[in-house]
Backbone bond lengths (Angstrom), bond angles and torsions (degrees), N, CA, C in turn:
res aa  C-N    CA-C-N  psi(-1)  N-CA   C-N-CA  omega(-1)  CA-C   N-CA-C  phi
1 M - - - 1.441 - - 1.506 108.77 -
2 S 1.294 118.75 135.55 1.484 120.36 -179.46 1.552 111.39 -84.19
3 K 1.290 111.74 161.66 1.516 120.97 -179.50 1.491 110.82 -55.96
4 K 1.359 115.23 -33.25 1.469 120.60 -179.18 1.515 109.68 -66.53
5 N 1.333 116.20 -43.62 1.504 118.76 -178.90 1.511 109.94 -70.63
6 I 1.374 118.78 -30.25 1.439 120.87 177.55 1.523 108.86 -64.84
7 A 1.344 114.86 -44.67 1.448 119.09 -179.87 1.575 111.08 -65.67
8 I 1.324 117.31 -36.91 1.446 120.07 176.18 1.568 109.40 -67.22
9 G 1.285 118.10 -38.76 1.467 122.80 176.67 1.495 111.10 -57.38
10 I 1.349 116.41 -46.84 1.458 120.61 -179.34 1.516 109.83 -67.44
11 K 1.342 114.30 -39.33 1.508 116.73 177.69 1.561 112.63 -63.81
12 I 1.347 114.91 -36.76 1.450 118.64 175.94 1.466 113.35 -66.24
13 E 1.290 114.13 -40.79 1.493 121.32 174.28 1.509 111.41 -54.06
14 A 1.296 115.00 -48.66 1.488 123.78 179.98 1.541 108.77 -62.46
15 I 1.331 118.48 -45.93 1.445 121.52 178.46 1.526 112.84 -60.12
16 L 1.313 118.10 -43.85 1.439 122.44 -179.28 1.548 108.76 -65.44
17 Y 1.334 115.75 -38.74 1.435 118.18 -179.43 1.526 111.25 -68.84
18 L 1.344 117.87 -45.38 1.442 123.16 -176.93 1.520 112.45 -67.56
19 K 1.344 119.56 -39.82 1.466 121.95 -176.40 1.528 108.07 -73.07
20 G 1.295 121.31 -34.50 1.444 122.15 174.44 1.534 114.21 67.89
21 K 1.347 119.50 17.59 1.438 124.03 176.00 1.532 110.09 -151.04
22 P 1.252 117.80 161.78 1.497 120.35 -179.74 1.499 111.78 -60.08
23 L 1.369 116.74 135.32 1.442 122.43 177.85 1.545 108.18 -124.77
24 S 1.359 114.97 141.65 1.476 120.53 173.88 1.506 109.10 -69.41
25 L 1.304 113.60 164.84 1.485 119.09 177.16 1.544 110.27 -62.97
26 S 1.352 117.93 -36.34 1.478 121.18 178.67 1.514 109.96 -64.32
27 E 1.378 116.95 -41.41 1.462 118.24 -179.67 1.498 110.84 -66.60
28 I 1.322 116.54 -40.33 1.472 119.35 -179.28 1.566 108.53 -66.23
29 A 1.314 117.21 -41.78 1.461 119.30 176.37 1.490 113.71 -56.94
30 E 1.350 113.53 -43.11 1.474 118.87 -178.26 1.558 110.17 -64.02
31 Y 1.346 114.61 -46.73 1.433 119.09 -179.29 1.529 112.89 -65.94
32 A 1.315 117.09 -38.69 1.455 122.96 -179.38 1.564 113.93 -78.98
33 G 1.331 114.71 -16.75 1.471 120.09 -178.18 1.518 113.66 67.78
34 C 1.367 113.77 41.09 1.498 116.28 177.14 1.527 107.86 -141.51
35 D 1.298 119.17 177.11 1.433 122.83 179.61 1.489 113.28 -82.72
36 R 1.332 113.49 160.95 1.457 120.48 -174.14 1.586 115.94 -63.64
37 P 1.340 116.76 -37.43 1.470 118.54 173.02 1.495 115.20 -57.71
38 T 1.367 115.33 -39.30 1.405 122.51 178.03 1.534 109.79 -64.90
39 V 1.362 114.72 -40.87 1.494 118.18 178.55 1.492 109.44 -63.64
40 E 1.374 117.63 -45.41 1.436 121.21 -176.22 1.527 109.47 -55.57
41 E 1.325 116.56 -49.36 1.461 124.85 -177.28 1.552 108.87 -60.26
42 S 1.347 116.52 -45.60 1.461 122.99 -177.55 1.478 109.83 -66.98
43 I 1.348 120.91 -42.92 1.443 121.46 177.53 1.468 114.66 -63.19
44 I 1.330 115.94 -40.71 1.560 118.42 176.32 1.509 109.74 -60.97
45 E 1.351 117.02 -45.37 1.484 119.00 177.42 1.529 112.21 -64.95
46 L 1.239 117.50 -37.27 1.499 120.15 178.97 1.502 110.57 -67.29
47 M 1.380 118.44 -41.28 1.408 120.91 177.75 1.529 110.45 -64.52
48 D 1.303 115.67 -39.31 1.490 120.13 -180.00 1.507 108.67 -67.60
49 N 1.353 120.78 -44.17 1.394 120.65 176.29 1.551 116.59 -57.66
50 Y 1.278 114.97 -42.14 1.460 119.60 176.78 1.511 111.62 -68.55
51 A 1.328 115.26 -36.22 1.527 116.39 179.11 1.543 110.08 -67.15
52 R 1.300 120.33 -33.16 1.438 123.45 -177.25 1.575 113.01 -82.79
53 R 1.357 114.15 -21.55 1.472 119.63 -177.93 1.456 105.56 -80.16
54 D 1.358 116.36 161.85 1.443 124.35 169.75 1.520 101.81 -97.32
55 S 1.311 118.08 86.69 1.418 122.62 -171.34 1.552 111.12 -129.80
56 A 1.273 119.34 151.96 1.470 122.20 176.70 1.563 109.15 -83.09
57 L 1.307 118.39 -12.11 1.465 123.04 179.36 1.538 111.96 -102.09
58 E 1.330 115.81 162.15 1.424 121.03 173.93 1.529 108.18 -157.22
59 V 1.325 113.85 152.61 1.485 122.05 174.90 1.484 106.07 -97.34
60 V 1.319 117.33 122.82 1.482 120.73 -179.83 1.513 111.12 -125.64
61 E 1.335 112.85 153.28 1.448 118.55 174.21 1.466 106.65 -102.63
62 T 1.348 117.68 133.08 1.404 127.28 175.15 1.476 111.27 -119.76
63 E 1.343 120.84 173.14 1.458 118.41 177.26 1.519 112.79 -65.42
64 N 1.307 120.67 -12.02 1.455 124.51 178.61 1.531 114.60 -99.91
65 G 1.353 114.70 -7.68 1.461 117.38 179.08 1.568 108.92 138.09
66 Y 1.305 113.88 -157.56 1.432 122.79 -176.43 1.556 112.04 -105.44
67 S 1.317 115.63 143.68 1.463 117.86 179.43 1.535 109.77 -145.55
68 L 1.288 113.86 157.17 1.461 123.88 173.01 1.532 106.06 -103.82
69 Q 1.336 114.25 118.24 1.467 114.36 -175.32 1.555 109.40 -144.56
70 L 1.287 113.23 173.83 1.467 121.44 178.65 1.525 105.59 -74.38
71 R 1.320 115.19 135.92 1.500 120.73 175.05 1.548 108.51 -59.16
72 S 1.310 116.65 144.11 1.445 122.68 -177.55 1.507 111.54 -55.91
73 D 1.347 118.63 -28.93 1.437 119.72 -178.00 1.546 114.11 -61.42
74 F 1.341 113.85 -17.71 1.436 121.50 -174.73 1.571 115.02 -105.79
75 H 1.291 116.48 2.93 1.471 117.22 -175.40 1.518 112.26 -64.87
76 D 1.335 120.63 -32.51 1.430 121.04 174.99 1.497 113.71 -64.87
77 L 1.317 115.77 -28.60 1.436 123.90 175.54 1.603 110.71 -62.41
78 V 1.244 113.33 -43.35 1.475 120.65 176.20 1.496 109.47 -54.68
79 Q 1.287 117.30 -50.99 1.462 123.14 -176.03 1.566 110.18 -60.51
80 T 1.372 112.80 -37.49 1.484 117.94 179.14 1.506 113.43 -72.48
81 L 1.330 117.20 -45.63 1.410 121.22 -173.96 1.554 112.84 -82.56
82 I 1.343 115.22 -29.87 1.455 117.34 -177.96 1.520 108.18 -130.98
83 P 1.345 112.62 68.86 1.452 114.86 -177.26 1.608 107.76 -75.95
84 V 1.291 114.27 137.70 1.453 120.78 179.16 1.558 104.84 -105.95
85 E 1.278 115.64 116.85 1.448 118.52 177.04 1.471 109.36 -95.66
86 L 1.270 114.55 99.00 1.492 121.73 176.34 1.532 108.50 -116.73
87 A 1.285 114.07 123.30 1.435 120.47 171.74 1.498 111.33 -67.38
88 V 1.296 120.00 168.68 1.472 122.43 -174.62 1.551 111.17 -61.70
89 G 1.334 116.26 -40.70 1.506 115.62 -177.96 1.489 112.58 -63.97
90 P 1.319 122.73 -53.02 1.430 121.08 177.46 1.484 114.24 -60.21
91 L 1.368 119.54 -31.64 1.419 124.64 177.36 1.533 110.05 -69.33
92 R 1.207 118.92 -40.16 1.490 120.92 174.28 1.517 113.15 -67.10
93 T 1.349 116.96 -35.16 1.444 123.98 175.17 1.536 109.15 -63.70
94 L 1.264 115.88 -45.96 1.479 123.63 177.59 1.486 108.38 -59.14
95 A 1.300 119.09 -45.94 1.506 121.99 -177.59 1.559 107.03 -64.18
96 A 1.286 118.60 -41.55 1.483 121.01 -178.42 1.553 108.86 -65.05
97 I 1.354 115.85 -40.83 1.448 115.11 178.31 1.530 110.28 -65.23
98 A 1.299 119.28 -43.72 1.455 124.84 178.80 1.518 111.70 -57.34
99 L 1.329 117.04 -47.03 1.482 121.78 -178.55 1.560 112.88 -65.94
100 H 1.315 115.73 -37.22 1.447 119.03 -178.53 1.541 113.86 -96.83
101 N 1.252 117.52 4.03 1.481 130.12 -174.39 1.538 113.56 -35.02
102 P 1.327 121.59 112.33 1.452 128.35 -6.90 1.578 110.57 -84.09
103 I 1.312 116.69 166.16 1.455 119.02 179.23 1.605 105.05 -142.96
104 L 1.304 114.39 145.21 1.460 121.38 176.70 1.556 105.74 -73.27
105 Q 1.282 117.17 144.60 1.432 120.56 178.16 1.526 112.49 -62.10
106 S 1.326 114.36 -36.30 1.431 119.03 177.11 1.518 113.29 -62.95
107 D 1.356 117.15 -36.52 1.497 121.46 177.79 1.538 106.25 -70.53
108 L 1.334 118.22 -37.29 1.451 122.74 -176.95 1.554 106.88 -64.70
109 I 1.328 116.37 -41.21 1.450 120.11 -179.92 1.530 111.55 -62.20
110 N 1.328 113.52 -43.99 1.479 118.98 176.06 1.556 111.03 -59.98
111 L 1.319 116.58 -34.16 1.424 122.00 -175.88 1.585 110.44 -80.10
112 R 1.359 116.75 -46.09 1.406 122.04 -171.46 1.536 117.83 -111.25
113 G 1.326 115.58 -11.57 1.459 118.75 176.24 1.581 111.25 100.27
114 S 1.319 116.67 179.35 1.444 123.79 -173.90 1.542 113.20 -71.17
115 G 1.331 117.50 -10.42 1.463 119.36 177.55 1.484 114.25 -65.86
116 V 1.372 113.53 -15.88 1.485 120.94 -179.03 1.590 106.25 -61.38
117 Y 1.342 118.72 -30.74 1.421 119.41 -178.68 1.548 111.97 -61.29
118 Q 1.316 116.62 -30.58 1.434 121.98 175.34 1.553 113.09 -86.33
119 H 1.314 115.93 -32.80 1.461 117.82 -174.76 1.520 112.47 -73.96
120 V 1.319 116.70 -44.08 1.517 121.90 -173.33 1.481 112.46 -56.41
121 P 1.398 120.38 -49.65 1.499 118.48 -179.63 1.516 110.62 -58.67
122 K 1.336 119.45 -39.33 1.522 121.89 178.35 1.546 108.00 -62.16
123 L 1.300 119.51 -46.66 1.405 121.33 -177.88 1.543 114.42 -65.46
124 V 1.313 113.17 -34.34 1.485 119.80 174.07 1.557 110.25 -68.84
125 E 1.295 116.30 -43.23 1.480 120.87 179.21 1.490 111.17 -63.37
126 L 1.349 119.35 -36.26 1.435 122.13 178.24 1.537 112.23 -76.90
127 G 1.372 117.45 -10.98 1.488 122.70 178.32 1.454 113.75 86.57
128 F 1.308 121.05 10.40 1.475 121.09 -179.87 1.477 113.81 -87.19
129 V 1.351 118.08 -17.89 1.463 121.50 -176.08 1.566 107.06 -132.57
130 R 1.311 113.77 142.69 1.503 121.26 170.29 1.535 108.60 -107.32
131 K 1.257 113.73 136.35 1.528 121.93 -177.56 1.498 107.96 -119.76
132 R 1.361 113.97 121.06 1.499 118.93 174.81 1.486 111.34 -134.90
133 R 1.296 114.36 145.28 1.466 119.40 177.23 1.523 108.89 -62.58
134 D 1.316 117.73 128.72 1.472 122.99 178.59 1.545 109.14 -78.65
135 S 1.299 117.43 127.41 1.446 119.27 -179.26 1.502 116.57 -67.65
136 D 1.369 116.35 -22.46 1.503 121.09 -178.45 1.461 112.79 -89.99
137 S 1.337 120.61 -9.72 1.442 121.40 -177.20 1.542 110.72 -147.66
138 R 1.290 113.30 -176.27 1.489 119.20 177.82 1.536 111.63 -90.78
139 S 1.300 113.23 -2.57 1.511 118.34 -177.50 1.484 110.89 -86.99
140 Y 1.344 114.61 175.07 1.434 120.31 173.13 1.495 112.18 -105.33
141 S 1.323 115.23 146.75 1.480 121.80 178.62 1.558 105.92 -93.04
142 L 1.308 115.91 129.49 1.493 121.03 -178.52 1.503 109.19 -118.28
143 Q 1.331 116.20 132.34 1.468 120.71 174.10 1.546 110.87 -145.42
144 V 1.304 115.07 155.65 1.456 118.26 178.40 1.507 110.66 -74.17
145 T 1.313 112.18 155.98 1.504 119.18 -176.85 1.526 109.10 -104.65
146 P 1.363 115.28 173.85 1.488 117.97 174.99 1.493 112.10 -62.39
147 K 1.289 119.43 -28.53 1.471 122.20 178.23 1.515 110.09 -61.76
148 F 1.355 116.74 -40.82 1.445 121.68 175.20 1.539 111.32 -55.38
149 H 1.342 114.98 -50.44 1.489 119.26 179.82 1.525 111.44 -63.12
150 Q 1.308 117.87 -37.94 1.434 119.50 178.65 1.470 112.03 -66.92
151 Y 1.366 117.07 -50.94 1.453 123.26 -172.34 1.543 111.38 -63.81
152 F 1.326 113.60 -41.67 1.493 117.81 -175.81 1.504 110.47 -95.82
153 Q 1.319 117.12 5.09 1.470 125.56 176.39 1.538 112.88 49.94
154 I 1.358 113.05 49.60 1.460 121.64 179.69 1.491 108.72 -117.26
155 D 1.328 116.88 122.12 1.455 122.34 179.73 1.540 111.10 -75.33
156 Q 1.325 114.95 -55.50 1.377 120.53 -179.48 1.494 109.43 -141.42
157 L 1.398 112.81 143.04 1.380 115.77 -179.81 1.526 113.29 -103.42
158 P 1.293 120.21 150.96 1.470 118.50 -177.24 1.507 109.72 -72.57
159 Q 1.296 114.98 145.34 1.456 122.20 175.00 1.512 107.32 -81.25
160 V 1.366 119.10 119.45 1.369 120.25 178.84 1.553 110.96 -63.50
161 F 1.270 114.84 -62.21 1.517 121.37 176.01 1.530 107.03 -146.81
162 P 1.271 119.43 144.79 1.425 121.59 169.94 1.561 106.52 -61.84
163 R 1.330 118.25 154.11 1.476 121.17 -172.48 1.497 111.57 -52.92
164 D 1.357 120.29 -45.44 1.438 124.26 -178.42 1.522 110.59 -61.29
165 E 1.329 115.09 -43.38 1.439 121.47 179.76 1.557 113.47 -67.61
166 K 1.341 115.57 -30.19 1.426 121.87 176.93 1.521 109.91 -68.33
167 E 1.301 118.70 -40.26 1.395 123.90 179.64 1.559 108.70 -67.42
168 Q 1.309 116.07 -39.89 1.489 119.94 178.60 1.536 108.24 -65.19
169 Q 1.353 118.84 -40.57 1.481 119.11 178.66 1.480 112.54 -63.56
170 L 1.394 114.87 -41.95 1.504 116.98 177.38 1.472 111.22 -62.35
171 E 1.369 116.46 -44.48 1.499 117.28 -179.46 1.513 110.96 -63.03
172 L 1.331 114.97 -39.49 1.455 117.87 179.19 1.603 110.82 -59.84
173 K 1.372 111.99 -47.46 1.465 117.34 -178.96 1.560 111.05 -62.23
174 L 1.365 116.54 -37.84 1.439 117.79 176.36 1.526 114.64 -65.75
175 N 1.336 113.09 -38.28 1.515 119.34 178.17 1.493 109.79 -64.05
176 I 1.328 118.19 -42.72 1.423 122.26 178.54 1.518 112.67 -63.03
177 Q 1.316 116.56 -40.29 1.478 121.01 176.28 1.499 111.71 -64.80
178 R 1.370 114.69 -43.54 1.496 117.67 177.58 1.531 113.07 -61.89
179 E 1.345 116.24 -40.14 1.487 119.70 176.38 1.448 112.18 -64.84
180 S 1.352 116.57 -36.55 1.488 119.44 177.84 1.480 109.50 -66.25
181 V 1.352 120.32 -45.87 1.437 121.42 178.19 1.540 111.05 -62.23
182 H 1.277 119.45 -44.22 1.447 123.91 176.10 1.490 113.41 -58.86
183 S 1.281 116.57 -39.31 1.491 122.97 179.85 1.520 108.51 -67.67
184 V 1.309 120.38 -40.90 1.485 123.90 172.73 1.509 112.26 -57.75
185 E 1.336 115.80 -47.57 1.456 122.34 -174.42 1.580 104.57 -63.82
186 V 1.287 122.33 -46.63 1.448 123.84 -176.24 1.521 109.84 -63.97
187 T 1.332 118.73 -39.24 1.448 123.13 -177.34 1.579 105.76 -68.48
188 E 1.328 118.02 -40.90 1.515 118.04 177.90 1.434 112.49 -62.26
189 K 1.294 120.22 -40.28 1.448 127.28 -179.17 1.508 111.04 -63.03
190 M 1.352 117.32 -38.66 1.446 123.99 -176.72 1.491 109.59 -72.05
191 E 1.360 120.38 -26.62 1.449 124.07 -178.46 1.484 111.46 -80.44
C-alpha cells in the first residue's frame, strides 16, 4: 500500500469518526476528496486493521453505509458510563421526533401536548435533538442527531408517513371524528 493510500485511510477513519453515522462510499469519497475505488480499498484495509487490533472500535458495513462504532461487546459499558436519565414523557417525545424526523415543534405539540416545551430543551441539552428555526413558519424544526443514532444503536428509522400523507391521515381522522359527532347529534334528535 502506498503512503498516499495510508493517508487516505487515516483521513477516512477521521471522517467516519467525526460524522458519527453510516456513510455511503460516494459520501466518503466526496469528503475524502478521492475516487470511489480508492475509498473501497481503504475501507477494506481499515476494516481489516480494526479486526486484527485489540480495539474497542470497529468499522462496520450497514445497509446505509460504513461507520466507525463501538464494538457490541462494549454497549453495556456505554449504559454504565453514560447513563441517560429520561423520564417516560421526554422519551416518548424523543420517539415521536425520531419517527417523524424532522418535525415542526408546533406539530409535535399537537401530537404530544404542551409538555413538549419542557422535553425539547432537555433533549437538545443531551444532544439527541437539533432545534432550528423553520424558515417557512414561526415554529422550530426538530430532528434527531448522530448522537441519537449512536446511543440507541439505530442506523435508520422507519418513515411513518411522508409529510403529504401525514396531512391526509390527519384530515381523514378529523373527518371521521366529525362524522361520528354528527351521527350522535342526529341520533339524539331522533329520540
